[in-house]
N, C-alpha and C positions, 0 to 999 in steps of 0.2 A: 504494500500500500504506500503510495507516494504522499508526501506531506503537502496539503493544499497551501497555496501561496498566502492565504489569509491567516494561516495558523502561525502563531508566534512561538518564540522560545518560552519555556516555563519561567515563572517569576522566581527570583532568588528567595530561598527559604533557609532557615537555620537547619543544620544537620545534613546538608547536602553532601558534605565531605566526610561524614562519619563513617568509619569502617567497623565491622563487627567480625568476631571469630566464627569460623565454621567448625563443626564437630569433625569434619573430614580433614581438617588441616588448613592453615592459611587464613586470610581475612578477605573480605569483600566489602565494597561500598554498600551501605545499608539502603535497601529499597523500602521506603515508608509507604505502604499501601493500606493504611488504616485511617485515612482522612476522616471517615464518617464518625470515628470515635473522638479523635482530637487531631486537627490539622497542624502541621508544623508552623511555627511563627514565620511570617514574612520577614525577610531581612530588613525591609523598610520599616516595619512596625518596631522591630527590636532597636533599630538605630534611633527612631524617634523617641522611644521610651528612654533609651540610654542618655540621649541629649537632655531630656527633662529631669532625669533622676537626681542630679545634684541640687535641683531647685524644689524638690519635693517638700511640701508643707501641709499643714492641716487645712481642711476645706470648710468654709463658712464659719470659722471659729477664731480667726486671728486677725490682728491689725497689722502684723508684720508683712514685709514685702513678699516673702516666699508663700505665706498663707494667701495673700491676695492673688498672687500669680497662679497658685494651684487652684483657687476658687474659679478664677477666670477660665483656666484650662478645662476644669471639670464642666462648667456650664457651656463652654464652646463645644466640648465633646458632645453634649446633649443636642446642641443645634446641628452638629455634623451628622449625627445619627438620624435626626428627624429629616434632614435633607436626603440622606441616603435611602430612607424608607418612603420618601414621598408622602410624608404626613400632611394631614389637613390642618388648617388653622384651628387652634383650640385643642388639638391632640397633645397628649403628654408623653414624654419619654422618661421612663423610670428605669434607673440602673439597678440590676439585681445580681445574683450570683451566677445564674445560668438559665436556660430554657425551663428546666424543672422548677426553679425558684420563681420564675415569671408566671408560670401557669398556676402554681400554688398560690401566689399572690392574687391572681385574678379569681381563683376559686374562693379565696377568703373574702372577696369583695362582691360576690354574687348577691343580688337582692333576695329577700325572703321568697320562698316558694318558686325559685327559679328552676326550670327544667333544663337539663344538659343532654345533648345528643352527641355521641362520639362513636366513630367506627371502631370495631375490634382490631383494626389494622394499625392502630396508633402505637407509637412508642409509649412506654410506661409513663413517661413524663407528662403525656397528654391523656393517658388512659386512667390514671389513678388519683389525681388531685381532687376529684369531684365527689369524694365519699360522703360529704354532708349534704349533697344535693340529691334531687330525684333524677337519676341518670338512666338514660336509655342507650344501651349498647347495640349498635347496628352491625349486621352481618357483613362480612367482607364482600365487596362488589367485585365483579369480574370485567367491568368496563366503566368508562367515564359516565356513560348514559345511565348505567345501573346505579352508580353512586348517587347521581342526582335524583333519580327516581326513588331510590330507597330513602333518601333524606326527606324528600317531599311527602312521601306516604307517612313517615313517622311524625313530621311536623303537623300534618293535616289532622292527626288524631289527638293533638293536645288542645288544651284550653287556649284559644287565640288571644285571650286578654291577659294572660300571665306572662312574666318574663321568661325568656328561653335563650339558651346559648348553644351554638354548634362549635365543636372543636375539630379541626381537621389539619392534617399535615400538608405541606406543599410538595414534598418529595419524600418517599418512603426511605427510612433508614435501613431497610432490609433489601428491597428490590431496586431502589433508586428511581422508581417510576414517578413521574409527575402526576399530580392530582388536579382535577378541574376546579381550581379554587374560585375563579371568577363565577363559574356557573353555580357552584355550591353557595357562594355568597348571595347570588341573586335569588336562589331558592329560599335561603334562610330569611332574607329580608322580605320576600313576598309573603311569608307566613308570620311576620312580626317577630322574628328571632334575630339575635346578633350572632356574630361569628368571630372566632379567634383563630388565627393562622399560626401553626407551629412551623416556623421557617428555619429551624435548626439545620436541616439538610438542604434547604432551598437557597437561602441567602448567600452561602459561599460560592454558589454555582451560577445563579441567575439573578437578574435585577428583581427586587421586590418593592412594589409600590402599594402602600396602603390605599391610596386614592384610586389607582388604576384597577386594583383587584377588588376594591370596595369592601374590604374587611374592616371590622370594628377594632380589632387589636392584632398585633403581630408580636411573636416572641422568638428570640434566637439567643445563641450562646457565642461568646467571644472565642472560646477555644476551638470551635469549628470554623470560625471566620478568620483563621490565621492570627489570632490575637490571644496570647496567654494571659495569665494572672487572674483567672476565675471571676469573670464578670459576664453579665447577660443584660438583656433588654426586654422590657415590656412597653410597647408603644401603642397608643390608640386613644379611644374616647375617655374623657375625664370624669364623666358623671358618676358611674358606678364606683370608680376609685375614690372620688371625692366624698361620696356618701358613706363609705365603709370605714370601720375602725382601722387605725393604722395596722399594717401587716406586722410590724414590730413596734413595741412601745419603748420610747427612750429619747435621748437627746437627738436633736435634728428633726424629729417628727413633731415635737411639742413646741408650740409658739409661746405659751404662757402656762406656768405651773404655780399654784398658790395653795397654802393650807386653808382649809375651811374651819369655821368655828367649831364644828363637831369633831375636829381632829383629823378629818380625812384630807384628801388632796383633790383639788379642782384643776382640770387640765383643759386647755384650749389647743387643739391640734392644728398643725399647718394645713393649708390647702395646697394643691399642686403636687408635683413629684416628691417634694420633701416629706410629705405625709407618710410615704411608704419607703423612705430611705433613712430610717433611724440608724444612729451610730455613725462612726467615722466612715465615710464612703471610700470605696476602692477606687481612688482617683487614678492610679496607674492602670487598673483594669479598664476603666472607662476611657482613658486616653488611648490605650492600646486598641480598643474597639474602633474609636474614631479614626485612628491612624490606618487601620485595616480598611475601613469604609472609603477613606480617601485613596488609598493605594489601589483598591479594586476599581473604583470609579475612574481613576486616571489611566489604569491599564486598559479599560474599556471592556464591558461585558460581552460585546459582540465578538471581540478577539478571543476572550477567555472561553466563551461558549464554543466557538469554532474549534479551538484546540482540544477542549474536553470531548467534543463529539468525535474527533479524530481518534483520541485515545480509547473511547468507549468502543468504537468499531474495531480497533486493533484487538481489544480484549475479547469482544464478542466473537469475532471471526476465529481467533485462536482457540477459544473454548469450544466453538462449534465443530472444530476439527478433532475433538476428543469425544468419541461416542459415549464414553463412560461418565461424562460430566453432564449434569442437568442444571441449567440456570433457572432460578426461581422467579416466577412472575405472576402478578395478578391480572394484568391487562393484555398479556400476549407479547410475543417476541418483538413486534414492531412498535411497542409503546415507547414514547419519548421518556428519557430518564437522565438523571445526573450521573456522575461518575461513581456509582455504587452498584455492585452486583453481588448477589449471594448464590451459592451453588452447592450441590452435593456430588459426591463421586462414588460410583458403584464400587462396593468392596472396601470402602474406607470409612472409618469414623472420622468426622471432620476435625476433631481435636488432634488426632494423629496426623492428618494431612497438613494442618496449619503448623504443627510442631516441626514437621519435616521441611516445610517451606522455609521456616526460620533457621533451623539448625544446619541445614545442608545447602541453603541458597542465600541466606541473609535477607529474606523477604518477610516483612512484617504485615500480617493480615489479622483478621479477627475470626474466631470460631465460637459457636454457641447459638444462643437464641436472641442475642442483640437487644435485650431489654424490650422485646416486642414478642413475648411468648405466644399469645393467641395467634398472631399473624404467622409466625414461623410454623407453628403446629398445623395451622390450616394449609399452608403451602406444602408441608411435608406429609400431611395426612397421618400424623403421629398421635399416639395416645398419651395425653398428659400424665397419666399414672405411671408410664414407663419411660417418659422422656427424661433425659439427663442433660444438664447444662453443659458439662464437659466430662471427659474421661469415661464415657459410656463404652460398653464393649463394642468392638469393631463389628460393623455390619458385614453380613455375608455377601458375596458377589451377587449383584442384581437386587439387593435389598436396599430399602430407603434408609439413608443415614438418620441417626437420632438427633443430629443437629446440623448446622450448615457452616460453610466457610464464606466470609465476606471480604471482597477486595474493593478498595475505595481509593480514589485519587482526585486530584484537582489541579489548581493553578500552578503548583510547584513541582508537579510530577514530570520527570524527563521520559522520553521515549524508552530509554534503556531499561527503566524499571518495569514497565508493562511488558516489554519484550522478554526480559528475564523471567517474569512471572509466567507468561504463556509457555516458555520453554520448560520451566520447572514443572508445571502441571503435566505437560506431555511426558516428561521423563519419569516422574513419580508414578503416573498411571501405567506407563509401559514397563518400567524396570523395577518399581517398588522402592521403598526407602533403602538407603545405604547404611543405615544405623539402626540400632535397637532402641526401643522407647519403652517407658514405663509410666504408670499413673502415679502422680504425686500431688496431694492436696486437691484432687479433683481435676487435674490437668495432665495432659500427656507431655512428657518431657524426655529429652535424650537420656539414656541410661549410660552415664559416664563410666560405670564400672564394667560395662559389657564390651565385648569386641564388636567391630563393625559387622553388620548383618551380612 
């Protein structure tokens, strides 16, 4: 496959020169193909953070120069993120710890008697926060049209006068497939419901606009957007957040605190984003996210998407040439996706396969159920009573694996990494592992006490 002229070189990321040892001897450049879990930091982000670090100071709490500079930087980061997400006038950007934290914050802000609708295909971060609400879990659809129709039927059966929220992913963290977000948003609004977009897997790969998609909120994580330091974002409508009790009670969320005559404490909480950002904010994490937003915008999503599609096709064509490999999909082989693919291999337990990729080829992938247990079990047709996260017995030839392998990549992935991955898959399927492995702590690891297989 030739590289299209529109496809650029990968963006520089940290770790691109790291070498790792192989059990068979020697070292090799590490191929980081687990972007869907945590993407490597962009070099640009790291450089921006390093330049700011000597000027680090407290935010919103100091009269000194460094404190004022840090406060300005923190609030400018908020504006950068709002622009990156195409937020509407009046939308709020709240800095959180992660997508999980963002969705739990929104769950804590739901109005009384709010009904929540979520597909079983969601990541646990979107599947689980709504435990205090009346939740309807929707079956996995097999097409975009079925997804919209399933949601419409569910919404039609609810009380149209009560509050409702739909939660949906933009791109699956298991299959990488894109979801019809704009159509689902239209269906939700037509039935008087609101919608929150889990953009953890979408935002690093495609432009995300709150306005264009017409979603009410969007959540994503910095560590998937090439920005380390444990920060995330919840952006969108202010009314439910402003009416809710603060997510965390403490300094920063409180505008005024006074003792009452009866000995208690009277609190007036802030309005705006500060209401849900109690404590000292993660200013470096927020700045890193803003730096990543700028870097991706300046690189141009058209260029980034073109390169990623090229890499996706290299991986898909390579895996298609190995009959023992089955790529997992909800919407079919031709469905558009981001750089995330999960698969099973006949005759292999996925933990063993992933361990061999790492130990013998220096390739880092993910194996297991990917914090999306219902979806992976649906795709594998497996029994949850016998399903193992890792380290389950090897499947017999022709048998469905008890878990899956996930390969994921993005703006920093060079061609060589995906080429080495495809070659490694072919060789492992054809020749088997060159080393002996054992289960330790629920994971398959190289048996360093044993001779080469």
